[in-house]
Backbone as a chain_set.jsonl record, in Angstrom:
{"seq": "XXXXXXXXXXXXXXXXXXXXXXXXXXXXXXXXXXXXXXXXXXXXXXXXXXXXXXXXXXXXXXXXXXXXXXXXXXXXXXXXXXXXXXXXXXXXXXXXXXXXXXXXXXXXXXXXXXXXXXXXXXXXXXXXXXXXXXXXXXXXXXXXXXXXXXXXXXXXXXXXXXXXXXXXXXXXXXXXXXXXXXXXXXXXXXXXXXXXXXXXXXXXXXXXXXXXXXXXXXXXXXXXX", "coords": {"N": [[0.837, -1.201, 0.0], [0.517, 2.18, -0.861], [1.562, 5.161, 0.72], [-0.146, 8.203, 1.227], [0.242, 11.677, 1.283], [-1.503, 13.956, 0.842], [-1.397, 16.987, -1.001], [-3.216, 19.841, -1.561], [-4.342, 21.42, -4.547], [-5.601, 24.185, -6.376], [-8.235, 23.835, -8.767], [-7.826, 24.325, -12.215], [-8.78, 25.612, -15.41], [-8.417, 24.564, -18.866], [-7.539, 25.588, -22.181], [-7.277, 25.764, -25.782], [-5.397, 27.742, -27.98], [-4.642, 28.719, -31.144], [-3.28, 26.291, -31.497], [-1.776, 26.059, -29.205], [-1.693, 25.022, -25.852], [-3.316, 26.517, -23.183], [-3.506, 27.439, -19.747], [-5.984, 28.547, -17.543], [-5.412, 30.341, -15.016], [-6.071, 31.792, -11.786], [-5.561, 35.264, -11.478], [-4.403, 38.359, -10.008], [-6.556, 40.224, -10.1], [-7.883, 39.394, -12.246], [-8.415, 36.979, -14.886], [-5.738, 34.969, -15.714], [-4.027, 33.772, -18.482], [-1.912, 31.141, -19.116], [0.686, 29.553, -20.926], [1.103, 26.007, -21.428], [3.77, 23.983, -20.16], [4.36, 21.774, -21.732], [3.451, 22.588, -24.223], [5.212, 24.672, -24.741], [7.614, 23.271, -24.952], [6.994, 21.622, -27.127], [6.683, 23.58, -29.095], [9.309, 24.501, -29.241], [10.52, 22.305, -30.389], [9.456, 22.202, -32.894], [10.461, 22.415, -35.568], [12.052, 20.156, -35.78], [10.13, 18.126, -35.595], [8.629, 18.681, -37.871], [10.442, 18.075, -39.908], [10.773, 15.357, -39.431], [8.167, 14.402, -39.931], [7.936, 15.038, -42.608], [9.837, 13.349, -43.634], [8.948, 10.683, -43.062], [6.366, 10.738, -43.96], [2.972, 11.937, -43.937], [0.809, 10.203, -43.316], [2.013, 7.922, -42.123], [3.33, 9.198, -39.999], [1.159, 10.244, -38.558], [-0.053, 7.864, -37.761], [1.929, 6.656, -36.153], [2.155, 8.602, -34.143], [-0.431, 8.59, -33.084], [-0.643, 5.951, -32.038], [1.416, 6.002, -30.125], [0.477, 7.953, -28.408], [-1.908, 6.788, -27.407], [-0.808, 4.515, -26.184], [0.8, 5.695, -24.189], [-1.091, 7.215, -22.698], [-2.882, 5.239, -21.714], [-1.136, 3.598, -20.224], [-0.331, 5.444, -18.291], [-2.767, 5.811, -16.985], [-3.174, 3.299, -15.722], [-0.935, 3.257, -14.042], [-1.47, 5.44, -12.366], [-3.803, 4.513, -11.111], [-2.761, 2.287, -9.762], [-0.907, 3.488, -7.968], [-2.72, 4.823, -6.451], [-3.699, 2.877, -4.882], [-5.701, 1.264, -5.923], [-8.103, -1.34, -6.284], [-9.208, -2.307, -8.534], [-8.739, -2.105, -12.094], [-8.496, -0.087, -15.054], [-9.764, -1.107, -18.243], [-7.598, -1.716, -20.692], [-5.565, -1.706, -23.71], [-3.606, -4.674, -24.495], [-0.803, -4.104, -24.786], [-0.385, -1.771, -23.266], [-1.055, -2.753, -20.757], [1.005, -4.587, -20.421], [3.261, -2.861, -20.389], [2.739, -1.451, -18.062], [2.707, -3.525, -16.074], [5.35, -4.517, -16.123], [6.637, -2.367, -15.103], [5.975, -2.243, -12.439], [7.708, -3.197, -10.238], [9.55, -1.083, -10.15], [7.872, 1.09, -9.691], [7.16, 0.491, -7.126], [9.107, 1.614, -5.614], [8.306, 4.078, -5.002], [6.781, 6.317, -2.662], [4.915, 7.997, -0.005], [3.182, 9.938, -1.308], [2.529, 13.064, -2.673], [0.927, 14.232, -4.635], [-0.92, 13.418, -7.642], [-1.261, 13.767, -11.134], [-1.973, 16.545, -11.133], [-2.804, 19.964, -11.721], [-0.522, 22.568, -11.967], [0.903, 25.866, -11.513], [2.834, 28.814, -12.341], [3.271, 32.131, -11.635], [5.586, 33.545, -11.745], [7.103, 32.298, -13.751], [5.238, 32.365, -15.747], [3.892, 30.126, -16.629], [2.175, 26.932, -16.848], [0.975, 23.604, -16.039], [0.428, 19.991, -16.015], [1.376, 17.811, -13.612], [2.79, 14.546, -13.435], [3.431, 13.036, -11.077], [4.201, 13.756, -7.702], [6.299, 12.775, -5.278], [8.031, 10.667, -2.878], [10.931, 9.053, -4.018], [12.807, 6.285, -3.69], [13.073, 7.188, -1.103], [13.534, 9.956, -1.267], [12.24, 13.176, -1.902], [10.707, 13.881, -4.984], [10.118, 15.15, -8.314], [8.274, 13.236, -10.422], [8.119, 11.674, -13.502], [6.337, 9.81, -15.875], [7.095, 7.784, -18.601], [6.572, 6.205, -21.787], [8.009, 4.025, -24.233], [9.523, 2.65, -27.215], [12.057, 1.629, -26.785], [14.73, 2.159, -24.377], [15.904, 5.557, -24.117], [18.845, 7.364, -25.062], [20.529, 9.281, -22.563], [21.174, 11.888, -23.326], [19.186, 12.535, -25.065], [16.955, 13.234, -23.664], [16.699, 15.745, -22.561], [14.582, 17.602, -22.624], [12.662, 16.355, -21.016], [13.672, 16.608, -18.43], [13.721, 19.373, -18.242], [10.998, 19.87, -18.245], [10.339, 18.673, -15.795], [11.736, 20.436, -14.158], [10.202, 22.734, -14.453], [7.819, 21.981, -13.13], [8.866, 21.635, -10.58], [9.59, 24.259, -9.901], [7.054, 25.456, -9.94], [5.794, 24.066, -7.86], [7.312, 24.895, -5.658], [6.801, 27.654, -5.685], [4.035, 27.721, -5.247], [3.599, 26.184, -2.901], [5.838, 26.236, -1.316], [7.476, 24.041, -1.137], [10.324, 22.099, -1.625], [11.872, 19.977, -3.946], [14.113, 17.123, -4.031], [15.138, 15.927, -6.302], [14.818, 15.061, -9.83], [12.949, 12.581, -11.508], [12.707, 10.268, -14.09], [10.728, 7.716, -15.195], [10.867, 5.248, -17.428], [9.099, 2.998, -19.24], [9.412, 0.321, -21.442], [8.747, -1.074, -24.715], [10.499, -3.062, -25.46], [10.977, -4.537, -23.233], [12.486, -3.436, -21.23], [12.923, -1.361, -18.329], [13.732, 1.807, -17.662], [15.355, 4.009, -15.436], [15.868, 7.361, -14.996], [17.664, 9.662, -13.214], [18.046, 12.938, -11.888], [19.906, 15.347, -10.238], [20.968, 17.836, -10.485], [19.45, 20.463, -10.338], [19.563, 23.202, -10.901], [20.795, 23.43, -13.42], [18.775, 22.63, -15.203], [16.724, 24.336, -14.564], [17.808, 26.74, -15.387], [17.911, 26.191, -18.144], [15.18, 25.971, -18.566], [14.296, 28.643, -18.186], [15.49, 29.714, -20.45], [14.093, 28.374, -22.497], [11.483, 29.395, -22.031], [11.846, 32.143, -22.418], [12.575, 32.266, -25.152], [10.232, 31.247, -26.327], [8.317, 33.152, -25.474], [9.286, 35.557, -26.612], [9.08, 34.921, -29.319], [6.311, 34.593, -29.606], [5.408, 37.152, -28.923], [6.457, 38.589, -31.038], [5.112, 37.334, -33.103], [2.401, 37.998, -32.612], [2.599, 40.646, -32.485]], "CA": [[0.0, 0.0, 0.0], [1.252, 3.434, -0.938], [1.152, 6.204, 1.644], [-0.449, 9.475, 0.588], [0.233, 12.897, 2.097], [-2.036, 14.79, -0.234], [-1.321, 18.445, -1.005], [-4.312, 20.305, -2.407], [-4.101, 22.502, -5.498], [-6.841, 24.665, -6.981], [-8.517, 23.343, -10.112], [-7.782, 25.37, -13.232], [-9.28, 25.17, -16.705], [-7.497, 24.609, -19.994], [-8.094, 25.878, -23.498], [-6.259, 25.813, -26.839], [-5.43, 28.91, -28.849], [-3.636, 28.589, -32.214], [-2.497, 25.08, -31.307], [-1.04, 26.103, -27.936], [-2.554, 24.806, -24.695], [-3.191, 27.518, -22.131], [-4.231, 27.218, -18.5], [-6.601, 29.771, -17.033], [-5.177, 30.394, -13.573], [-6.534, 33.065, -11.225], [-4.565, 36.304, -11.256], [-4.711, 39.242, -8.886], [-7.926, 40.709, -10.237], [-8.366, 38.971, -13.554], [-8.021, 35.62, -15.262], [-4.464, 34.959, -16.419], [-3.824, 32.589, -19.314], [-0.496, 30.799, -19.18], [0.92, 28.384, -21.775], [1.581, 24.806, -20.748], [5.179, 23.672, -20.407], [4.44, 20.834, -22.855], [3.298, 23.36, -25.453], [6.456, 25.41, -24.94], [8.598, 22.3, -25.432], [6.588, 21.233, -28.485], [7.016, 24.702, -29.97], [10.766, 24.517, -29.409], [10.899, 21.174, -31.24], [8.549, 22.197, -34.046], [11.181, 22.161, -36.824], [12.472, 18.758, -35.736], [8.975, 17.287, -35.906], [8.257, 18.915, -39.266], [11.381, 17.31, -40.732], [10.449, 13.93, -39.247], [6.911, 14.117, -40.623], [8.214, 15.093, -44.05], [10.652, 12.186, -43.972], [8.198, 9.425, -43.005], [5.065, 10.913, -44.594], [1.928, 12.339, -43.005], [-0.001, 9.064, -42.86], [2.821, 7.131, -41.185], [3.562, 10.028, -38.816], [-0.087, 10.293, -37.786], [-0.276, 6.543, -37.18], [2.895, 6.49, -35.061], [1.789, 9.531, -33.069], [-1.68, 8.12, -32.465], [-0.351, 4.763, -31.241], [2.24, 6.392, -28.98], [-0.387, 8.691, -27.489], [-2.778, 5.819, -26.719], [0.055, 3.701, -25.333], [1.195, 6.479, -23.022], [-2.263, 7.589, -21.895], [-3.393, 4.06, -21.013], [-0.165, 3.189, -19.202], [-0.439, 6.428, -17.218], [-3.993, 5.531, -16.238], [-2.937, 2.148, -14.847], [0.032, 3.654, -13.017], [-2.182, 6.287, -11.407], [-4.688, 3.66, -10.316], [-1.918, 1.463, -8.888], [-0.386, 4.33, -6.904], [-3.866, 5.184, -5.614], [-4.081, 1.651, -4.161], [-6.959, 0.762, -6.473], [-8.237, -2.799, -6.379], [-9.654, -2.592, -9.897], [-7.985, -1.317, -13.06], [-9.171, 0.191, -16.32], [-9.573, -2.069, -19.325], [-6.796, -1.07, -21.736], [-4.976, -2.644, -24.662], [-2.575, -5.55, -23.893], [0.513, -3.48, -24.743], [-0.337, -0.861, -22.119], [-1.036, -3.607, -19.573], [2.364, -5.128, -20.348], [4.16, -1.787, -19.987], [2.47, -1.168, -16.651], [3.092, -4.641, -15.202], [6.802, -4.639, -15.996], [7.123, -1.207, -14.351], [5.524, -2.295, -11.046], [8.799, -3.213, -9.253], [10.12, 0.265, -10.067], [6.854, 1.928, -9.055], [7.146, 0.177, -5.692], [10.119, 2.455, -4.958], [7.621, 5.348, -4.734], [5.928, 6.353, -1.466], [4.613, 9.34, 0.517], [2.75, 10.649, -2.511], [1.903, 14.359, -2.409], [-0.146, 14.425, -5.605], [-0.827, 12.812, -8.959], [-2.061, 14.377, -12.192], [-2.504, 17.812, -10.656], [-2.399, 21.145, -12.48], [0.259, 23.548, -11.22], [1.224, 27.033, -12.313], [3.789, 29.761, -11.781], [3.194, 33.478, -12.169], [6.969, 33.958, -11.987], [7.497, 31.768, -15.056], [4.176, 32.527, -16.731], [3.689, 28.776, -17.148], [1.368, 25.998, -16.085], [1.098, 22.24, -16.547], [-0.095, 18.909, -15.181], [2.473, 16.949, -13.196], [2.407, 13.143, -13.277], [3.494, 12.584, -9.686], [5.179, 14.313, -6.765], [6.361, 11.775, -4.212], [9.377, 10.2, -2.583], [11.46, 7.933, -4.804], [13.935, 5.803, -2.897], [13.157, 7.96, 0.133], [13.81, 11.371, -1.486], [11.142, 13.834, -2.608], [11.054, 14.058, -6.391], [9.157, 15.265, -9.406], [8.365, 11.962, -11.132], [7.422, 11.686, -14.785], [6.24, 8.47, -16.452], [7.189, 7.775, -20.054], [6.592, 4.927, -22.489], [8.853, 4.105, -25.427], [9.85, 1.346, -27.796], [13.293, 1.203, -26.123], [15.288, 3.272, -23.603], [16.526, 6.625, -24.893], [20.088, 7.89, -24.492], [20.257, 10.377, -21.641], [21.286, 13.18, -23.997], [17.969, 12.774, -25.832], [15.792, 13.513, -22.809], [16.84, 17.047, -21.916], [13.263, 18.213, -22.476], [11.954, 15.736, -19.894], [14.168, 17.214, -17.192], [13.252, 20.763, -18.252], [9.602, 19.796, -17.825], [10.372, 18.434, -14.352], [12.178, 21.675, -13.524], [9.048, 23.632, -14.424], [6.928, 21.551, -12.054], [9.543, 21.896, -9.306], [9.448, 25.693, -9.646], [5.651, 25.708, -9.634], [5.526, 23.518, -6.525], [7.941, 25.763, -4.658], [6.091, 28.938, -5.668], [2.684, 27.557, -4.711], [3.519, 25.543, -1.583], [7.075, 26.363, -0.56], [8.061, 22.704, -1.001], [11.45, 21.925, -2.535], [12.187, 18.569, -4.198], [15.534, 16.778, -4.05], [15.618, 15.446, -7.596], [13.865, 14.75, -10.888], [13.007, 11.16, -11.849], [11.949, 9.815, -15.258], [10.585, 6.263, -15.251], [10.508, 4.932, -18.811], [8.815, 1.582, -19.457], [9.634, 0.186, -22.887], [8.196, -2.243, -25.398], [11.517, -4.112, -25.589], [11.067, -5.256, -21.965], [13.321, -2.731, -20.266], [12.419, -0.206, -17.587], [14.896, 2.647, -17.385], [15.142, 5.107, -14.495], [16.824, 8.453, -15.158], [17.587, 10.581, -12.092], [18.822, 14.161, -12.062], [19.97, 16.162, -9.026], [21.42, 19.176, -10.83], [18.222, 21.189, -10.668], [19.878, 24.523, -11.448], [21.076, 23.287, -14.848], [17.547, 22.541, -15.99], [15.961, 25.558, -14.33], [18.399, 27.722, -16.313], [17.425, 25.855, -19.486], [13.761, 26.299, -18.583], [14.178, 30.079, -18.438], [15.848, 29.921, -21.858], [12.949, 27.909, -23.288], [10.349, 30.315, -21.852], [12.199, 33.42, -23.047], [12.49, 32.104, -26.603], [8.813, 31.092, -26.674], [7.626, 34.424, -25.254], [9.728, 36.53, -27.613], [8.524, 34.511, -30.613], [4.876, 34.864, -29.609], [5.236, 38.598, -28.956], [6.742, 38.993, -32.426], [4.042, 36.789, -33.952], [1.152, 38.717, -32.412], [2.852, 42.096, -32.525]], "C": [[0.874, 1.253, 0.0], [0.674, 4.446, 0.051], [0.935, 7.505, 0.879], [-0.444, 10.596, 1.616], [-0.238, 14.019, 1.19], [-1.874, 16.284, 0.03], [-2.365, 18.939, -2.002], [-3.88, 21.467, -3.302], [-5.44, 22.901, -6.106], [-7.0, 24.083, -8.383], [-8.482, 24.524, -11.083], [-8.178, 24.782, -14.573], [-8.203, 25.311, -17.776], [-8.244, 24.979, -21.26], [-6.951, 25.935, -24.502], [-6.48, 27.03, -27.717], [-4.298, 28.773, -29.852], [-2.705, 27.411, -31.971], [-1.674, 25.037, -30.035], [-2.035, 25.914, -26.792], [-2.262, 25.855, -23.639], [-4.021, 27.093, -20.92], [-4.754, 28.56, -18.006], [-6.491, 29.776, -15.514], [-5.62, 31.743, -13.032], [-5.384, 34.03, -11.016], [-4.968, 37.166, -10.08], [-6.161, 39.722, -8.952], [-8.515, 40.335, -11.593], [-7.9, 37.541, -13.82], [-6.758, 35.683, -16.118], [-4.315, 33.665, -17.192], [-2.324, 32.344, -19.486], [-0.312, 29.561, -20.042], [1.399, 27.199, -20.947], [3.044, 24.579, -21.08], [5.309, 22.692, -21.569], [4.296, 21.561, -24.188], [4.561, 24.151, -25.769], [7.532, 24.48, -25.504], [8.269, 21.86, -26.854], [6.922, 22.333, -29.483], [8.508, 24.722, -30.26], [11.223, 23.429, -30.386], [10.134, 21.132, -32.558], [9.266, 21.87, -35.36], [11.632, 20.705, -36.911], [11.32, 17.836, -36.133], [8.508, 17.469, -37.352], [9.143, 18.106, -40.199], [11.082, 15.822, -40.64], [9.188, 13.556, -40.009], [7.111, 14.126, -42.137], [8.985, 13.851, -44.496], [9.823, 10.904, -44.047], [6.851, 9.514, -43.718], [3.984, 11.162, -43.555], [1.15, 11.15, -42.447], [0.756, 8.228, -41.832], [3.035, 7.909, -39.886], [2.325, 10.083, -37.928], [-0.353, 8.969, -37.079], [0.654, 6.307, -35.984], [2.52, 7.361, -33.863], [0.551, 9.063, -32.326], [-1.428, 6.916, -31.558], [0.444, 5.112, -29.984], [1.404, 7.126, -27.932], [-1.281, 7.747, -26.706], [-1.975, 4.969, -25.738], [0.391, 4.446, -24.047], [0.038, 6.818, -22.114], [-2.772, 6.41, -21.076], [-2.437, 3.576, -19.931], [-0.201, 4.151, -18.019], [-1.664, 6.163, -16.344], [-3.788, 4.386, -15.258], [-1.965, 2.487, -13.725], [-0.645, 4.502, -11.946], [-3.091, 5.455, -10.511], [-3.896, 2.811, -9.318], [-1.401, 2.28, -7.703], [-1.487, 4.83, -5.975], [-4.418, 3.993, -4.837], [-5.419, 1.091, -4.632], [-6.946, -0.766, -6.523], [-8.723, -3.231, -7.749], [-8.922, -1.642, -10.844], [-8.777, -1.169, -14.349], [-8.83, -0.881, -17.352], [-8.855, -1.361, -20.47], [-6.211, -2.143, -22.647], [-3.843, -3.448, -24.005], [-1.199, -4.903, -23.795], [0.648, -2.564, -23.534], [-0.322, -1.641, -20.805], [0.367, -4.161, -19.347], [3.338, -4.075, -19.844], [3.98, -1.438, -18.514], [2.998, -2.28, -15.741], [4.604, -4.753, -15.045], [7.391, -3.471, -15.197], [6.818, -1.307, -12.858], [6.663, -2.373, -10.033], [9.465, -1.848, -9.073], [9.136, 1.214, -9.382], [6.805, 1.693, -7.549], [8.22, 0.932, -4.913], [9.562, 3.841, -4.637], [6.823, 5.236, -3.438], [5.752, 7.812, -1.035], [4.25, 10.28, -0.634], [2.035, 11.947, -2.137], [0.759, 14.636, -3.379], [0.143, 13.643, -6.866], [-1.741, 13.553, -9.913], [-2.758, 15.647, -11.712], [-1.967, 18.959, -11.514], [-1.7, 22.137, -11.553], [0.516, 24.754, -12.118], [2.223, 27.912, -11.578], [3.593, 31.109, -12.438], [4.583, 34.006, -12.483], [7.428, 33.537, -13.381], [6.482, 32.093, -16.151], [3.844, 31.226, -17.405], [2.732, 27.997, -16.264], [1.582, 24.605, -16.672], [0.543, 21.238, -15.562], [1.029, 17.925, -14.871], [1.982, 15.515, -13.033], [2.338, 12.751, -11.816], [4.544, 13.385, -8.927], [5.168, 13.41, -5.549], [7.817, 11.483, -3.883], [9.718, 9.025, -3.494], [12.761, 7.514, -4.145], [14.168, 6.709, -1.693], [13.442, 9.434, -0.016], [12.69, 11.993, -2.323], [11.558, 14.203, -4.023], [9.843, 14.457, -7.223], [9.344, 14.01, -10.241], [7.512, 12.031, -12.395], [7.466, 10.277, -15.372], [6.231, 8.564, -17.971], [7.088, 6.345, -20.577], [7.395, 5.115, -23.776], [9.031, 2.709, -26.006], [11.089, 0.763, -27.125], [13.84, 2.391, -25.344], [15.987, 4.289, -24.5], [17.865, 7.007, -24.257], [19.79, 9.12, -23.633], [20.288, 11.734, -22.343], [20.052, 13.51, -24.84], [16.811, 13.274, -24.97], [15.942, 14.82, -22.026], [15.476, 17.68, -21.635], [12.488, 17.635, -21.295], [12.378, 16.372, -18.574], [13.772, 18.688, -17.104], [11.797, 20.819, -17.795], [9.507, 19.568, -16.316], [10.776, 19.698, -13.601], [11.032, 22.677, -13.421], [8.111, 23.264, -13.272], [7.539, 21.819, -10.685], [9.415, 23.372, -8.926], [8.015, 26.046, -9.256], [5.309, 25.25, -8.217], [6.097, 24.433, -5.453], [7.21, 27.097, -4.548], [4.737, 28.816, -4.987], [2.659, 27.084, -3.261], [4.785, 25.676, -0.744], [7.767, 25.039, -0.314], [9.146, 22.529, -2.054], [11.754, 20.434, -2.702], [13.698, 18.37, -4.238], [16.036, 16.479, -5.459], [14.46, 15.299, -8.574], [14.053, 13.278, -11.263], [12.127, 10.889, -13.067], [11.928, 8.291, -15.22], [10.045, 5.92, -16.633], [10.331, 3.42, -18.959], [8.691, 1.329, -20.959], [9.097, -1.132, -23.452], [9.21, -3.376, -25.504], [11.762, -4.86, -24.277], [11.908, -4.578, -20.904], [12.536, -1.62, -19.567], [13.635, 0.601, -17.153], [14.507, 3.763, -16.419], [16.256, 6.128, -14.699], [16.623, 9.415, -13.977], [18.488, 11.788, -12.348], [18.741, 15.007, -10.789], [20.413, 17.593, -9.304], [20.22, 20.006, -11.291], [18.515, 22.526, -11.345], [20.105, 24.46, -12.957], [19.786, 23.343, -15.655], [16.596, 23.699, -15.718], [16.49, 26.665, -15.231], [17.934, 27.466, -17.744], [15.945, 26.194, -19.624], [13.546, 27.782, -18.867], [14.52, 30.409, -19.884], [14.691, 29.521, -22.761], [11.81, 28.929, -23.248], [10.625, 31.648, -22.541], [12.067, 33.345, -24.56], [11.033, 32.007, -27.065], [8.09, 32.428, -26.568], [8.006, 35.454, -26.306], [9.148, 36.208, -28.986], [7.039, 34.837, -30.698], [4.595, 36.374, -29.633], [5.454, 39.132, -30.37], [5.62, 38.561, -33.345], [2.762, 37.614, -33.848], [1.337, 40.226, -32.458], [2.683, 42.635, -33.925]], "O": [[1.836, 1.363, 0.76], [-0.542, 4.568, 0.197], [1.721, 7.866, 0.003], [-1.046, 10.48, 2.683], [0.528, 14.909, 0.82], [-2.168, 16.779, 1.118], [-2.389, 18.502, -3.152], [-3.157, 22.369, -2.877], [-6.307, 22.055, -6.324], [-6.017, 23.867, -9.092], [-9.038, 25.586, -10.805], [-7.943, 23.604, -14.843], [-7.233, 26.054, -17.628], [-9.438, 24.712, -21.39], [-5.796, 26.13, -24.125], [-7.599, 27.314, -28.143], [-3.129, 28.717, -29.47], [-1.5, 27.502, -32.203], [-0.945, 24.072, -29.806], [-3.084, 26.557, -26.758], [-1.113, 26.058, -23.246], [-5.081, 26.48, -21.049], [-4.054, 29.573, -18.047], [-7.372, 29.274, -14.815], [-5.551, 32.743, -13.746], [-4.354, 33.667, -10.448], [-5.779, 36.756, -9.249], [-6.898, 39.631, -7.971], [-9.522, 40.897, -12.024], [-7.099, 36.979, -13.073], [-6.727, 36.379, -17.133], [-4.458, 32.581, -16.628], [-1.579, 33.213, -19.937], [-1.077, 28.606, -19.909], [2.022, 27.37, -19.899], [3.504, 24.945, -22.162], [6.278, 22.77, -22.324], [4.942, 21.195, -25.17], [4.938, 24.284, -26.933], [8.269, 24.852, -26.418], [9.164, 21.74, -27.691], [7.388, 22.055, -30.588], [8.921, 24.935, -31.401], [12.195, 23.613, -31.119], [10.167, 20.121, -33.26], [8.731, 21.124, -36.18], [11.598, 20.097, -37.981], [11.501, 16.891, -36.902], [8.044, 16.518, -37.982], [8.66, 17.518, -41.167], [11.131, 15.108, -41.642], [9.141, 12.512, -40.661], [6.523, 13.317, -42.854], [8.798, 13.365, -45.611], [9.973, 10.124, -44.988], [6.255, 8.488, -44.046], [4.062, 10.664, -42.432], [0.864, 11.095, -41.251], [0.204, 7.867, -40.792], [2.932, 7.343, -38.798], [2.422, 9.982, -36.705], [-0.821, 8.947, -35.94], [0.224, 5.822, -34.938], [2.562, 6.913, -32.718], [0.487, 9.127, -31.098], [-1.937, 6.863, -30.438], [0.176, 4.58, -28.907], [1.596, 6.946, -26.73], [-1.409, 7.874, -25.488], [-2.404, 4.733, -24.608], [0.282, 3.894, -22.952], [0.158, 6.723, -20.892], [-3.062, 6.553, -19.888], [-2.869, 3.187, -18.845], [-0.111, 3.721, -16.869], [-1.603, 6.276, -15.119], [-4.179, 4.485, -14.095], [-2.15, 2.055, -12.588], [-0.415, 4.301, -10.753], [-3.144, 5.667, -9.3], [-4.311, 2.639, -8.172], [-1.451, 1.82, -6.562], [-1.214, 5.218, -4.839], [-5.474, 4.086, -4.212], [-6.176, 0.519, -3.848], [-5.914, -1.389, -6.771], [-8.653, -4.413, -8.084], [-8.537, -0.536, -10.466], [-9.613, -2.006, -14.688], [-7.752, -1.475, -17.327], [-9.437, -0.507, -21.139], [-6.347, -3.338, -22.385], [-3.198, -2.967, -23.073], [-0.489, -5.127, -22.814], [1.674, -2.576, -22.854], [0.343, -1.24, -19.85], [0.854, -4.198, -18.217], [4.155, -4.357, -18.967], [4.95, -1.165, -17.808], [3.664, -2.0, -14.745], [5.092, -5.052, -13.955], [8.503, -3.567, -14.677], [7.357, -0.522, -12.077], [6.602, -1.666, -9.027], [9.894, -1.502, -7.973], [9.542, 2.052, -8.576], [6.45, 2.592, -6.786], [8.237, 0.891, -3.683], [10.262, 4.679, -4.069], [6.253, 4.184, -3.147], [6.344, 8.727, -1.607], [4.927, 11.276, -0.888], [1.061, 11.936, -1.384], [-0.262, 15.207, -2.993], [1.28, 13.254, -7.134], [-2.858, 13.926, -9.554], [-3.97, 15.804, -11.865], [-0.825, 18.926, -11.972], [-2.22, 22.495, -10.496], [0.364, 24.672, -13.337], [2.432, 27.779, -10.372], [3.729, 31.235, -13.655], [4.746, 34.826, -13.387], [8.059, 34.312, -14.099], [6.818, 32.098, -17.335], [3.548, 31.193, -18.599], [2.504, 28.339, -15.104], [2.28, 24.443, -17.673], [0.226, 21.577, -14.423], [1.566, 17.283, -15.773], [0.875, 15.293, -12.544], [1.335, 12.207, -11.354], [5.63, 13.656, -9.439], [4.151, 13.288, -4.867], [8.725, 11.996, -4.537], [8.904, 8.127, -3.71], [13.705, 8.299, -4.056], [15.309, 6.968, -1.309], [13.584, 10.127, 0.991], [12.25, 11.418, -3.318], [12.631, 14.768, -4.237], [8.702, 14.146, -6.883], [10.447, 13.74, -10.718], [6.338, 12.398, -12.353], [8.512, 9.629, -15.364], [5.46, 9.326, -18.553], [7.471, 5.394, -19.894], [7.455, 6.211, -24.333], [8.723, 1.711, -25.355], [11.174, -0.448, -26.917], [13.455, 3.528, -25.618], [16.585, 3.93, -25.515], [17.995, 6.975, -23.033], [18.896, 9.904, -23.952], [19.517, 12.629, -21.997], [19.893, 14.648, -25.281], [15.787, 13.697, -25.505], [15.368, 14.969, -20.947], [15.241, 18.223, -20.556], [11.734, 18.356, -20.642], [11.545, 16.642, -17.708], [13.515, 19.196, -16.013], [11.412, 21.716, -17.045], [8.692, 20.195, -15.639], [10.23, 19.999, -12.54], [10.907, 23.384, -12.421], [7.663, 24.137, -12.528], [6.835, 22.184, -9.743], [9.161, 23.697, -7.766], [7.793, 26.844, -8.346], [4.626, 25.953, -7.472], [5.436, 24.712, -4.452], [7.019, 27.613, -3.447], [4.334, 29.704, -4.236], [1.813, 27.516, -2.477], [4.801, 25.271, 0.418], [8.564, 24.92, 0.617], [8.916, 22.782, -3.237], [11.88, 19.712, -1.713], [14.46, 19.313, -4.449], [17.196, 16.735, -5.783], [13.29, 15.398, -8.204], [15.18, 12.788, -11.326], [10.946, 11.236, -13.077], [12.979, 7.65, -15.212], [8.909, 6.258, -16.969], [11.287, 2.657, -18.822], [7.961, 2.031, -21.659], [9.012, -2.147, -22.76], [8.821, -4.538, -25.628], [12.644, -5.715, -24.205], [12.031, -5.089, -19.791], [11.618, -1.028, -20.135], [14.461, 0.13, -16.371], [13.456, 4.386, -16.569], [17.438, 5.802, -14.59], [15.519, 9.921, -13.774], [19.555, 11.665, -12.948], [17.652, 15.34, -10.321], [20.253, 18.468, -8.453], [20.016, 20.216, -12.487], [17.796, 22.934, -12.257], [19.655, 25.341, -13.689], [19.716, 24.029, -16.675], [15.749, 24.012, -16.555], [15.711, 27.444, -15.781], [17.603, 28.401, -18.472], [15.506, 26.652, -20.679], [12.71, 28.141, -19.696], [13.903, 31.293, -20.479], [14.347, 30.251, -23.69], [11.243, 29.286, -24.281], [9.736, 32.217, -23.175], [11.512, 34.249, -25.185], [10.65, 32.609, -28.068], [7.335, 32.799, -27.467], [7.138, 36.15, -26.834], [8.769, 37.111, -29.731], [6.559, 35.302, -31.732], [3.652, 36.82, -30.287], [4.729, 40.011, -30.834], [5.215, 39.297, -34.244], [2.114, 37.898, -34.856], [0.369, 40.986, -32.47], [2.855, 43.833, -34.151]]}, "num_chains": 1, "name": "protein.A"}
């Protein structure tokens, strides 16, 4: 059984504008719309994805993206239910069940869960997003992100994942004054491997986060100006 020390966060709404997801968080005297960290990262990688789609073709790209999205969403659902000590689980495709079951020994290293799938935001960063999990991993408080993949990725390929974790860490500290020790990516893969990537150098990725946000903001100001 997993222990929960739930931290409450206000519910905020989401909407999409010109393909960018925005969260409507309460401001001082008005509603403030802040882009999601995932949208900022997607924007940063837009040229890379355009080249990939052109290389493989639209139909193949759409098929791969659709399958990866379903795989990830369903595996996340089972992981959330497991960490919530559920006795029943959602009916999902066999692949997602497989990815979840092989990850269970790694998930058992999680405890003292503060929240799962909660929307956070930062007025300092002008960002918002939905964090997978904030909990202790191997006894240390961490931002934990769950990923699915065909096979483990080289560490140098997952910079964006740690930047995303850095955003959630900043949001958590701004909203609740709670500081995490590390970022953890748990990647469960179709080839049978479960890879855990840990990062303690928070400053490195917070600095990169500010770079990402600045580039996105300047581009949008130019676009709408």
